[in-house]
N, C-alpha and C positions, 0 to 999 in steps of 0.2 A: 173621829179622830182626836186625839189628845194635842193641843198646842201648848208649848212650853216657852216662857220668856224668862230668862235669868239676867237681872240687872244689878251690876256693882258700880256704885258711885265712888269715884276717886278723889283724893284731897289736893288735886293738881287739875290746872288747866294748860293745856299745851297745844303747840302749833307744829304740825308736822313738816309743813313747808319751811318754816324758819328755824326749826329745830330747837324749840325754847320751850321752858316749862315755867309756870309760876303758880303760886298758891291759888286754889280754888275760891271761889266766892260762893254764896247761897245761890246765886242765878247762874254761874259759869263753872262747869267741873266736867273733867272728862269722864267716860263710862267705858265699860268692858260689858258686853251683853252677848248672849247666846239665845238663839231662837231655833226652835224645831217647828214646823208646821208642814203645810202641803208642799211647799218649795223645798223641802229638806231641812238639813241642819246647818246654821251657819255662826260663825263668831264675828261679832261688830265691834269695832273700837271706835268711838268718837272723840273728836279732839275739839273742845270747847272754843278755844281762841279764834279758830278759823271756819268753825260748824263744818268741819270736814268729818268725813267718814270713811272708814275701810271695813271691808266685809270679806270674809273667807269662806268657802263652801267647805265642810266638814264630813261630808259622807254620812254614814250613819253610826254613830257611837252607840256602845251598849247602854251607856248610863250618862245622858247628857248632863245632868244636875252635877253628878259627882265629878265629871271631866271639867266643868265649868268652875267649880269650886277649886279643885286641885290647881288648874292651869292660872287661875286668877292669883290665887294665893302665892304661887310660885314666882309669878312674872311681876306682880304688883302689890305684893302683900305690905310692903313699906308705904303705899300711898292708898290702900284700901280704907275707904270710909264706912260704907254700909251696903248691904245686899238684900235683893229680893228674889224670891222663887214664886213664879206665877204660871199655875197649870189650870187648864180648862179644857172641856170638850166643848165649848161654845164659840170657837173660833175668836175672830178678832173683837166681836162685841164682849164676849166673856173675858178677854183680856182687859177690855177697858173697864168693865166693871170692877174686875180685881185689882186694877191700878188705883181706882178711885176709893175703893175700900181700905187701901192701905195709904190713903192721903196723898197719892202721887196724881199728876195730871194723867188725863187720858189720851195725851198727844201721841199718836203713833205715826211713824213716816213709813211708807210702804214704797220699797224700790221696784225699779223696772224687772229686776231679776226675780221678784217674788218674795224675798225675805222682809221682814220688817223689824223695826227698833224703836225704842222709847226715845222721845226727845222733850226737852223743856218746852211750855208752850212760848209761843212767839219766836222760835228759832226755824231755821231752814237748812237743816244739815243735808249736804250733797257730796259726794266724791269730789274732791278738788285736787288731790295728788295720788301719786301711784306709790304704793309701798315698794322698797327695795327688797328684792329678793334675798 
């Protein structure tokens, strides 16, 4: 099975709980990520100021990478910094190897729901707020 992780770094760090946003630093920045693996497809948004994370199950899109690019450019294009598309048939270890090859840390957080997402080393992202519908 192919595992896909798409990571977009943003030029802001924000707090969902406090509804505030400041400029990102080298160590603290929000991300928008998309993951496809055994647990299905997910959209993940990280909020660096609180190390907060929100995730949404996405069903089975025809082309996750195209959807990820289109959605992120539409909603975050003005604060988009860089992006990475990682695809592997070697599961989590394949993702870790691909991350290291791109010069990123291989720190992956794995949720109880089964999705995973990339996070900077030394962080502890958890869901700390509930998105408004």
